[in-house]
C-alpha positions as CSV (number, residue, x, y, z in Angstrom):
1,M,-45.6,228.6,39.8
2,L,-42.0,227.6,40.1
3,K,-40.0,227.9,37.1
4,F,-37.0,225.5,36.5
5,K,-34.5,224.7,33.9
6,P,-32.2,221.7,33.2
7,T,-28.6,222.4,34.3
8,A,-25.6,220.3,33.6
9,R,-23.7,218.9,36.5
10,K,-20.8,216.4,36.8
11,A,-21.8,213.1,38.4
12,P,-19.4,211.5,40.9
13,N,-18.3,209.2,37.9
14,K,-17.4,212.4,36.0
15,D,-20.4,212.0,33.5
16,I,-22.5,215.0,32.6
17,V,-26.0,214.7,34.0
18,Y,-28.9,217.2,33.9
19,S,-30.9,218.2,37.0
20,P,-33.7,220.6,37.6
21,Q,-32.6,224.1,38.8
22,T,-34.9,226.7,40.1
23,V,-35.2,229.9,38.1
24,L,-36.3,232.8,40.5
25,D,-39.0,235.0,39.1
26,G,-38.2,238.3,40.9
27,Y,-38.3,239.1,44.6
28,V,-40.6,240.5,47.3
29,S,-39.4,243.4,49.3
30,V,-40.4,244.1,53.0
31,D,-42.4,247.0,51.8
32,Q,-44.4,244.9,49.4
33,L,-45.0,242.3,52.1
34,A,-46.2,245.1,54.5
35,E,-48.7,246.3,51.9
36,E,-50.0,242.9,51.2
37,I,-50.4,241.9,54.9
38,S,-52.0,245.3,55.5
39,D,-54.5,244.7,52.7
40,S,-55.5,241.3,54.3
41,C,-56.1,242.5,57.9
42,T,-57.1,245.5,60.0
43,V,-53.5,246.6,60.6
44,N,-52.3,249.6,58.6
45,E,-49.2,249.3,56.4
46,A,-46.9,251.5,58.5
47,D,-47.7,249.4,61.7
48,V,-47.0,246.2,59.7
49,L,-43.7,247.6,58.4
50,A,-42.7,248.7,61.9
51,V,-43.3,245.2,63.3
52,L,-41.3,243.6,60.3
53,R,-38.4,245.9,60.9
54,A,-38.4,245.2,64.6
55,L,-38.6,241.5,63.9
56,Q,-35.4,241.9,61.7
57,K,-33.6,243.7,64.5
58,H,-34.6,241.3,67.3
59,M,-33.9,238.2,65.2
60,Y,-30.4,239.5,64.5
61,A,-29.8,240.1,68.2
62,H,-30.9,236.6,69.1
63,L,-29.0,235.0,66.4
64,R,-25.8,236.8,67.6
65,L,-26.5,235.3,71.0
66,G,-26.5,231.9,69.5
67,H,-30.3,231.3,69.9
68,S,-32.5,229.6,67.4
69,V,-35.3,231.8,66.3
70,R,-38.7,230.0,65.7
71,L,-41.3,231.8,63.6
72,G,-44.3,229.7,64.1
73,D,-45.5,228.0,61.0
74,V,-42.7,229.6,58.9
75,G,-39.9,227.7,60.4
76,S,-36.6,228.4,62.4
77,F,-33.5,230.2,61.8
78,R,-30.2,229.4,63.5
79,P,-26.5,230.6,63.3
80,A,-23.9,228.0,62.1
81,V,-20.2,228.7,62.1
82,Y,-17.8,227.4,59.4
83,G,-14.0,227.4,59.3
84,K,-10.7,225.6,59.2
85,S,-10.2,222.0,60.3
86,A,-7.6,220.9,62.7
87,A,-5.8,217.7,63.7
88,T,-6.9,217.9,67.4
89,P,-9.7,219.4,69.3
90,A,-7.3,221.8,71.1
91,E,-6.3,223.3,67.8
92,V,-9.8,224.5,67.1
93,T,-10.2,228.0,68.4
94,A,-12.2,231.1,67.6
95,D,-9.5,231.9,65.1
96,S,-10.4,228.8,63.2
97,I,-13.8,230.3,62.4
98,N,-14.1,231.9,58.9
99,G,-17.5,233.1,59.2
100,V,-21.2,232.5,60.2
101,R,-24.1,231.3,58.1
102,I,-27.8,231.5,58.9
103,R,-29.5,228.3,58.4
104,F,-33.2,228.1,57.8
105,R,-35.3,225.1,58.6
106,P,-38.9,225.2,57.4
107,S,-41.7,224.0,59.6
108,S,-43.6,220.8,59.0
109,W,-46.6,222.9,58.0
110,L,-44.5,224.6,55.3
111,T,-42.9,221.5,54.1
112,G,-46.2,219.9,54.1
113,K,-47.4,222.3,51.4
114,K,-45.0,220.9,48.9
115,S,-47.8,219.1,47.0
116,E,-49.4,222.4,46.3
117,Y,-46.6,223.6,44.2
118,R,-46.8,223.7,40.4
119,F,-43.9,223.7,38.1
120,K,-43.1,225.2,34.7
121,R,-40.1,224.1,32.6
122,I,-38.1,226.8,30.8
123,A,-35.3,226.3,28.2
124,S,-31.7,226.0,29.5
125,A,-29.1,228.3,28.1
126,K,-27.9,225.4,25.9
127,E,-31.4,224.8,24.5
128,Q,-32.0,228.6,23.8
129,A,-28.7,228.8,21.9
130,E,-29.7,225.8,19.8
131,E,-33.1,227.5,18.8
């Protein structure tokens, strides 16, 4: 179940509006994933962990080469640079780049699962203070 809370934001007309914001409920480590995967198949936990660590290493190597990495029904990861703008194309150089982000695009299978999510509203900080 996904938890969310109402969060105040400024609308373009400067009014305050409230939008739902996800509240994370912990995290899952690679070790926990390896244990869960091992429990659901015939591969032992150490082997699953070895494969997941190799996946991390090889994904990084391919992303550094400018490749998009597609993970089947999970989705794809790709590098994206960001940096300073310039007045002409000739002024845009490697020095214009401030950094690299990794973008994730979920597969159609994963996005098709949206209807299976369930939601639970929790109180905002403002609502908690008023109680």
